[in-house]
C-alpha positions in Angstrom: -51.9 -167.9 17.1 -50.3 -164.6 16.2 -49.3 -163.9 12.6 -46.6 -161.4 11.9 -46.3 -160.0 8.4 -42.8 -158.8 7.6 -42.5 -155.8 5.3 -40.1 -156.2 2.4 -36.7 -154.5 2.7 -36.4 -151.5 0.4 -33.4 -153.4 -1.3 -35.7 -156.3 -2.1 -38.3 -153.9 -3.5 -35.7 -152.3 -5.8 -34.5 -155.7 -6.9 -38.1 -156.6 -7.8 -38.4 -153.4 -9.9 -35.2 -154.2 -11.8 -36.4 -157.7 -12.5 -39.6 -156.3 -14.0 -42.0 -157.2 -11.2 -43.4 -153.7 -11.1 -46.7 -154.3 -9.2 -44.7 -155.5 -6.1 -43.1 -152.0 -6.0 -46.2 -149.8 -6.3 -46.8 -149.4 -2.6 -43.2 -148.2 -2.1 -43.2 -145.4 -4.7 -43.3 -141.9 -3.4 -46.3 -139.8 -4.4 -43.9 -137.5 -6.2 -41.7 -140.3 -7.7 -39.5 -139.2 -10.6 -38.5 -142.0 -13.0 -35.9 -141.0 -15.6 -35.3 -143.5 -18.3 -32.2 -141.8 -19.7 -33.0 -140.4 -23.1 -36.7 -140.2 -22.6 -39.0 -137.6 -20.9 -39.1 -138.1 -17.1 -42.2 -139.6 -15.6 -43.3 -137.7 -12.5 -46.0 -138.8 -10.0 -47.0 -142.1 -8.6 -50.2 -142.5 -10.6 -48.4 -141.6 -13.9 -45.5 -143.9 -13.1 -47.9 -146.8 -12.3 -49.8 -146.3 -15.5 -46.5 -146.2 -17.5 -45.2 -149.4 -15.8 -48.5 -151.2 -16.4 -48.1 -150.5 -20.1 -44.4 -151.6 -20.0 -45.5 -155.0 -18.5 -47.4 -155.8 -21.7 -44.4 -154.9 -23.8 -42.0 -157.0 -21.8 -43.9 -160.3 -22.4 -41.3 -163.1 -22.4 -38.3 -161.0 -21.4 -36.0 -162.4 -18.8 -34.4 -159.8 -16.5 -31.4 -160.8 -14.4 -29.8 -158.7 -11.7 -26.1 -159.2 -11.5 -24.8 -156.6 -9.1 -26.4 -154.7 -6.2 -24.7 -151.7 -4.4 -26.4 -150.3 -1.3 -25.9 -147.1 0.7 -28.1 -145.3 3.2 -29.9 -143.2 0.5 -29.3 -145.1 -2.7 -29.4 -148.5 -4.3 -27.8 -149.3 -7.6 -28.7 -152.5 -9.5 -27.0 -153.7 -12.7 -28.2 -156.6 -14.9 -29.2 -157.8 -18.3 -32.4 -158.5 -20.1 -32.8 -161.3 -22.7 -35.7 -160.8 -25.1 -36.8 -161.1 -28.7 -36.4 -158.0 -30.9 -38.9 -156.8 -33.6 -37.7 -159.5 -35.9 -38.2 -162.2 -33.3 -34.4 -162.6 -33.0 -32.7 -163.1 -29.6 -31.5 -159.8 -28.2 -29.9 -158.5 -25.0 -30.0 -155.2 -23.1 -27.7 -154.4 -20.2 -29.3 -152.1 -17.6 -28.5 -150.1 -14.5 -31.2 -148.7 -12.2 -30.2 -146.1 -9.7 -32.7 -145.6 -6.8 -32.8 -142.6 -4.5 -34.3 -143.8 -1.2 -36.0 -142.0 1.7 -36.7 -144.5 4.5 -38.8 -147.2 2.9 -39.9 -145.2 -0.1 -38.4 -144.8 -3.5 -38.2 -141.1 -4.4 -36.4 -141.3 -7.7 -35.3 -143.9 -10.3 -32.7 -143.3 -13.0 -32.7 -146.2 -15.5 -30.0 -146.7 -18.1 -30.0 -149.3 -20.9 -27.5 -150.3 -23.5 -28.3 -152.8 -26.3 -25.7 -155.5 -26.7 -23.9 -155.6 -30.0 -22.8 -159.2 -29.6 
């Protein structure tokens, strides 16, 4: 019996990142990855990014991330969505996000993340 393991498509990998499943993405990050969460200092380098993402996992406990739109080109993937979570006062809150991925083959070279709190 021969078992064939299929690699994930880079689009599926980016969708996992935008849903907050960061560990699934680690093998696909460039060694020189640059992650810009707009308004914050850029995170540069795979090891530094993984460390920051591991910390973020703990802060996201209970958050529900939902991708609502995916746009794909040869060198970029854009994913929009929203995140339902509880704020500091344990009140329901919502954040709308957009992640823009710069792709080289099956590797993520750059991520620009935008987030806007809902005023609803």
